[in-house]
Structures are given as structure tokens and as C-alpha cells.
GULUM-544394 format. One record per residue (C-alpha): x negated, y negated, z negated; residue number from 1. Coordinates in nm, 3 decimals. Layout:
% GULUM-544394
+---------+---------+---------+-----+
|       x |       y |       z |   k |
+---------+---------+---------+-----+
|       X |       Y |       Z | NUM |
...
+---------+---------+---------+-----+
% end
This chain:
% GULUM-544394
+---------+---------+---------+-----+
|       x |       y |       z |   k |
+---------+---------+---------+-----+
|   0.893 |  -0.429 |  -1.358 |   1 |
|   1.236 |  -0.480 |  -1.208 |   2 |
|   1.251 |  -0.132 |  -1.053 |   3 |
|   1.110 |   0.204 |  -1.145 |   4 |
|   1.023 |   0.297 |  -0.786 |   5 |
|   0.897 |   0.074 |  -0.505 |   6 |
|   0.953 |   0.128 |  -0.133 |   7 |
|   0.703 |  -0.055 |   0.084 |   8 |
|   0.763 |  -0.024 |   0.460 |   9 |
|   0.435 |  -0.053 |   0.652 |  10 |
|   0.455 |  -0.274 |   0.959 |  11 |
|   0.185 |  -0.058 |   1.120 |  12 |
|   0.474 |   0.124 |   1.292 |  13 |
|   0.688 |  -0.184 |   1.359 |  14 |
|   0.777 |  -0.314 |   1.704 |  15 |
|   0.566 |  -0.630 |   1.712 |  16 |
|   0.786 |  -0.785 |   1.978 |  17 |
|   1.059 |  -0.784 |   1.709 |  18 |
|   0.846 |  -0.812 |   1.394 |  19 |
|   1.040 |  -1.088 |   1.219 |  20 |
|   1.371 |  -0.920 |   1.294 |  21 |
|   1.250 |  -0.582 |   1.170 |  22 |
|   1.106 |  -0.725 |   0.848 |  23 |
|   1.439 |  -0.898 |   0.783 |  24 |
|   1.614 |  -0.567 |   0.844 |  25 |
|   1.386 |  -0.397 |   0.589 |  26 |
|   1.460 |  -0.666 |   0.334 |  27 |
|   1.835 |  -0.646 |   0.390 |  28 |
|   1.823 |  -0.266 |   0.355 |  29 |
|   1.659 |  -0.283 |   0.013 |  30 |
|   1.284 |  -0.263 |   0.073 |  31 |
|   1.082 |  -0.389 |  -0.225 |  32 |
|   0.751 |  -0.487 |  -0.063 |  33 |
|   0.622 |  -0.525 |   0.292 |  34 |
|   0.296 |  -0.336 |   0.342 |  35 |
|   0.035 |  -0.479 |   0.580 |  36 |
|  -0.251 |  -0.252 |   0.691 |  37 |
|  -0.560 |  -0.450 |   0.785 |  38 |
|  -0.824 |  -0.247 |   0.973 |  39 |
|  -1.154 |  -0.374 |   1.109 |  40 |
|  -1.249 |  -0.104 |   1.360 |  41 |
|  -1.560 |  -0.026 |   1.151 |  42 |
|  -1.459 |   0.116 |   0.814 |  43 |
|  -1.169 |   0.286 |   0.993 |  44 |
|  -1.147 |   0.351 |   1.368 |  45 |
|  -0.839 |   0.144 |   1.439 |  46 |
|  -0.828 |  -0.236 |   1.473 |  47 |
|  -0.518 |  -0.415 |   1.349 |  48 |
|  -0.393 |  -0.731 |   1.181 |  49 |
|  -0.556 |  -1.046 |   1.050 |  50 |
|  -0.443 |  -1.329 |   0.822 |  51 |
|  -0.224 |  -1.478 |   1.095 |  52 |
|   0.005 |  -1.172 |   1.079 |  53 |
|   0.034 |  -1.208 |   0.701 |  54 |
|   0.119 |  -1.574 |   0.751 |  55 |
|   0.388 |  -1.481 |   1.003 |  56 |
|   0.531 |  -1.222 |   0.762 |  57 |
|   0.539 |  -1.478 |   0.483 |  58 |
|   0.748 |  -1.711 |   0.698 |  59 |
|   1.021 |  -1.450 |   0.748 |  60 |
|   1.048 |  -1.282 |   0.407 |  61 |
|   1.038 |  -1.358 |   0.037 |  62 |
|   0.937 |  -1.000 |  -0.046 |  63 |
|   0.590 |  -0.940 |  -0.189 |  64 |
|   0.333 |  -0.881 |   0.085 |  65 |
|   0.125 |  -0.577 |  -0.007 |  66 |
|  -0.198 |  -0.626 |   0.191 |  67 |
|  -0.430 |  -0.325 |   0.220 |  68 |
|  -0.780 |  -0.423 |   0.336 |  69 |
|  -0.938 |  -0.127 |   0.514 |  70 |
|  -1.244 |  -0.333 |   0.601 |  71 |
|  -1.613 |  -0.358 |   0.530 |  72 |
|  -1.718 |  -0.644 |   0.298 |  73 |
|  -1.360 |  -0.737 |   0.204 |  74 |
|  -1.479 |  -1.011 |  -0.030 |  75 |
|  -1.541 |  -1.227 |   0.279 |  76 |
|  -1.171 |  -1.218 |   0.369 |  77 |
|  -0.994 |  -1.246 |   0.035 |  78 |
|  -0.941 |  -1.620 |   0.038 |  79 |
|  -0.805 |  -1.623 |   0.394 |  80 |
|  -0.547 |  -1.354 |   0.317 |  81 |
|  -0.449 |  -1.516 |  -0.012 |  82 |
|  -0.393 |  -1.849 |   0.163 |  83 |
|  -0.189 |  -1.672 |   0.432 |  84 |
|   0.057 |  -1.555 |   0.167 |  85 |
|  -0.057 |  -1.214 |   0.041 |  86 |
|   0.096 |  -1.113 |  -0.291 |  87 |
|  -0.127 |  -0.810 |  -0.350 |  88 |
|  -0.479 |  -0.759 |  -0.216 |  89 |
|  -0.603 |  -0.401 |  -0.228 |  90 |
|  -0.964 |  -0.314 |  -0.147 |  91 |
|  -1.141 |   0.019 |  -0.105 |  92 |
|  -1.379 |   0.141 |  -0.371 |  93 |
|  -1.589 |   0.279 |  -0.084 |  94 |
|  -1.657 |  -0.072 |   0.055 |  95 |
|  -1.711 |  -0.265 |  -0.270 |  96 |
|  -2.049 |  -0.215 |  -0.439 |  97 |
|  -1.954 |  -0.495 |  -0.681 |  98 |
|  -1.596 |  -0.387 |  -0.733 |  99 |
|  -1.542 |  -0.562 |  -1.065 | 100 |
|  -1.638 |  -0.904 |  -0.926 | 101 |
|  -1.420 |  -0.846 |  -0.618 | 102 |
|  -1.120 |  -0.770 |  -0.839 | 103 |
|  -1.191 |  -1.080 |  -1.048 | 104 |
|  -1.194 |  -1.291 |  -0.733 | 105 |
|  -0.860 |  -1.146 |  -0.620 | 106 |
|  -0.707 |  -1.235 |  -0.956 | 107 |
|  -0.858 |  -1.585 |  -0.942 | 108 |
|  -0.687 |  -1.635 |  -0.603 | 109 |
|  -0.351 |  -1.565 |  -0.768 | 110 |
|  -0.293 |  -1.221 |  -0.617 | 111 |
|  -0.235 |  -0.884 |  -0.779 | 112 |
|  -0.556 |  -0.680 |  -0.762 | 113 |
|  -0.552 |  -0.331 |  -0.617 | 114 |
|  -0.805 |  -0.054 |  -0.551 | 115 |
|  -0.776 |   0.221 |  -0.291 | 116 |
|  -0.936 |   0.566 |  -0.275 | 117 |
|  -0.981 |   0.765 |   0.043 | 118 |
|  -0.892 |   1.137 |   0.029 | 119 |
|  -1.254 |   1.243 |  -0.020 | 120 |
|  -1.331 |   0.996 |  -0.300 | 121 |
|  -1.303 |   1.129 |  -0.658 | 122 |
|  -1.079 |   0.951 |  -0.905 | 123 |
|  -1.380 |   0.895 |  -1.133 | 124 |
|  -1.505 |   0.635 |  -0.882 | 125 |
|  -1.252 |   0.380 |  -1.008 | 126 |
|  -1.236 |   0.480 |  -1.375 | 127 |
|  -1.459 |   0.190 |  -1.491 | 128 |
|  -1.227 |  -0.074 |  -1.340 | 129 |
|  -0.888 |   0.077 |  -1.425 | 130 |
|  -0.824 |  -0.178 |  -1.704 | 131 |
|  -0.868 |  -0.460 |  -1.449 | 132 |
|  -0.623 |  -0.352 |  -1.183 | 133 |
|  -0.257 |  -0.409 |  -1.107 | 134 |
|  -0.229 |  -0.134 |  -0.845 | 135 |
|  -0.402 |   0.191 |  -0.749 | 136 |
|  -0.346 |   0.313 |  -0.394 | 137 |
|  -0.416 |   0.678 |  -0.315 | 138 |
|  -0.458 |   0.751 |   0.054 | 139 |
|  -0.281 |   1.081 |   0.115 | 140 |
|  -0.420 |   1.095 |   0.470 | 141 |
|  -0.747 |   0.977 |   0.621 | 142 |
|  -0.690 |   0.607 |   0.690 | 143 |
|  -0.662 |   0.461 |   1.035 | 144 |
|  -0.347 |   0.587 |   1.205 | 145 |
|   0.021 |   0.642 |   1.140 | 146 |
|   0.214 |   0.973 |   1.179 | 147 |
|  -0.038 |   1.193 |   0.995 | 148 |
|   0.044 |   1.485 |   0.766 | 149 |
|  -0.024 |   1.460 |   0.393 | 150 |
|  -0.342 |   1.629 |   0.274 | 151 |
|  -0.222 |   1.865 |  -0.005 | 152 |
|  -0.529 |   1.810 |  -0.221 | 153 |
|  -0.441 |   1.444 |  -0.267 | 154 |
|  -0.136 |   1.531 |  -0.479 | 155 |
|  -0.356 |   1.646 |  -0.766 | 156 |
|  -0.546 |   1.316 |  -0.740 | 157 |
|  -0.220 |   1.127 |  -0.793 | 158 |
|  -0.149 |   1.336 |  -1.102 | 159 |
|  -0.500 |   1.278 |  -1.237 | 160 |
|  -0.470 |   0.903 |  -1.189 | 161 |
|  -0.132 |   0.898 |  -1.361 | 162 |
|  -0.293 |   1.063 |  -1.663 | 163 |
|  -0.582 |   0.816 |  -1.657 | 164 |
|  -0.350 |   0.515 |  -1.640 | 165 |
|  -0.136 |   0.652 |  -1.921 | 166 |
|  -0.443 |   0.711 |  -2.138 | 167 |
|  -0.531 |   0.340 |  -2.132 | 168 |
|  -0.172 |   0.218 |  -2.149 | 169 |
|  -0.188 |   0.061 |  -1.804 | 170 |
|   0.128 |  -0.054 |  -1.627 | 171 |
|  -0.047 |  -0.063 |  -1.287 | 172 |
|   0.153 |   0.063 |  -0.992 | 173 |
|   0.041 |   0.401 |  -0.859 | 174 |
|   0.097 |   0.376 |  -0.487 | 175 |
|   0.065 |   0.640 |  -0.215 | 176 |
|   0.023 |   0.593 |   0.158 | 177 |
|   0.021 |   0.845 |   0.442 | 178 |
|   0.276 |   1.095 |   0.566 | 179 |
|   0.546 |   0.963 |   0.331 | 180 |
|   0.899 |   1.080 |   0.412 | 181 |
|   1.210 |   1.194 |   0.228 | 182 |
|   1.067 |   1.547 |   0.245 | 183 |
|   0.719 |   1.469 |   0.107 | 184 |
|   0.801 |   1.188 |  -0.133 | 185 |
|   0.956 |   1.394 |  -0.419 | 186 |
|   0.639 |   1.592 |  -0.485 | 187 |
|   0.434 |   1.272 |  -0.503 | 188 |
|   0.692 |   1.116 |  -0.732 | 189 |
|   0.668 |   1.423 |  -0.955 | 190 |
|   0.290 |   1.384 |  -0.961 | 191 |
|   0.332 |   1.030 |  -1.094 | 192 |
|   0.343 |   0.790 |  -0.800 | 193 |
|   0.590 |   0.503 |  -0.832 | 194 |
|   0.522 |   0.299 |  -0.517 | 195 |
|   0.556 |   0.453 |  -0.171 | 196 |
|   0.430 |   0.319 |   0.162 | 197 |
|   0.624 |   0.447 |   0.462 | 198 |
|   0.568 |   0.354 |   0.825 | 199 |
|   0.698 |   0.615 |   1.070 | 200 |
|   0.975 |   0.723 |   0.830 | 201 |
|   1.119 |   0.369 |   0.838 | 202 |
|   1.043 |   0.207 |   1.172 | 203 |
|   1.078 |   0.522 |   1.383 | 204 |
|   1.375 |   0.671 |   1.198 | 205 |
|   1.621 |   0.796 |   1.465 | 206 |
|   1.921 |   0.614 |   1.318 | 207 |
|   1.731 |   0.290 |   1.261 | 208 |
|   1.538 |   0.104 |   0.992 | 209 |
|   1.822 |   0.064 |   0.744 | 210 |
|   1.910 |   0.433 |   0.764 | 211 |
|   1.543 |   0.525 |   0.716 | 212 |
|   1.522 |   0.316 |   0.400 | 213 |
|   1.848 |   0.463 |   0.271 | 214 |
|   1.710 |   0.813 |   0.323 | 215 |
|   1.397 |   0.731 |   0.122 | 216 |
|   1.603 |   0.557 |  -0.146 | 217 |
|   1.810 |   0.873 |  -0.178 | 218 |
|   1.506 |   1.050 |  -0.328 | 219 |
|   1.374 |   0.749 |  -0.524 | 220 |
|   1.676 |   0.560 |  -0.656 | 221 |
|   1.643 |   0.213 |  -0.809 | 222 |
+---------+---------+---------+-----+
% end
């Protein structure tokens, strides 16, 4: 790993009339990944981006595209997102009855394989597949919308997963998403997270995107 801590701005809060420009601004300011939240309007209430957005992002940045599939039956969409340029494909344990085969397919498509847990899902749900994954994403809010407040009980889940990954010698990223800011990030870092998705704290930062990333980088230096 080239950096100890990863900052992954989520384009969920971007101005889509200036998407390419804002992604370039994130990259210039030192973002590590670009996070793309894909929602189907069924598994979560919101409806967002498809492969064409990932393809557009790939055209404007060389950063890894961290694609989070908040969808039912994600296995149907893996190939389309991989072809569009996704670097990481993260699926929800709640939507994958055959999680091990889904992760194998992601790897076969040349992408890093990730698994997500919703706030109400116990960490034991992904224990059997931990040796297979490159990334664990803990939702620190209920998925679907930006600008939510972190659920305090999710911090202990991050700590538990860090212990589980350490026990098997895994180098998988432990990522968190939801309510991430310079104020909330340090506690999650202390719990063991090393990749941080931020939407509102970057794209809606009063002094602009670059200043928002600098503020987050202040509490998670390279």
C-alpha cells in the first residue's frame, strides 16, 4: 500500500453539471480514490448512478474508482461496471446469498473485491469470506442519502472488524462511509479504519473541494 490512510470523495454530493471538473479538483487536491455510490431504488430508497457514470469518471481521472453497489442481485451488474472502468467492486452481504461466488467473479473481472455491512448487520455475517476480500466497507449510517449523522454503535463494529482482519493477517482495507468529517474521522481511525469515504465534507465544504480535502488530510496524514 502506498499510503497508510485513504481519502475517497464520494461523488454522491458532487455538482453533476461540473462532474469532470470536480473530480479533477479532487485528484489535484490529493484524493486517493473516487467513490461511486450505485443505488437501485429497491435495496435502498434512492436511485443513482449506472455504469455510464463510472465510464465518464474513468475518462477524467486515473484514480481508482471505488464502486459501491447498493443494489439487489449485484452479480447481474458486475461485468458492466468492470468494463466501465471500476477498480473496486463492493457488494452488500445482505444482497448476496452466494457471496463467495460473487467475490470470485469480481476478482475474475480484474477488480478488487469488497463487502459492505449495513449498520444492523453483525460482523459475523462476513467472517467466512474475510480471507477472500480486498476491502471491507462499514456503513456508519443507513445507506441511501448523504448528510446523515454517524450511528455511534457502528464504531465498535469497525474495531471488531479490525481485530478480525488482524487475526487472519489480512491486508484488506477497512473503509467507512457515512457522516465522515474532520470531527468524526479521528474516532473511526482510532477504531481501525484506514479508508474514509466523504461526500458532504468534500463537495459542500464552504471554502471549496480542495480545502475540504486538506481539512480531512489534516487528521489522516499520508
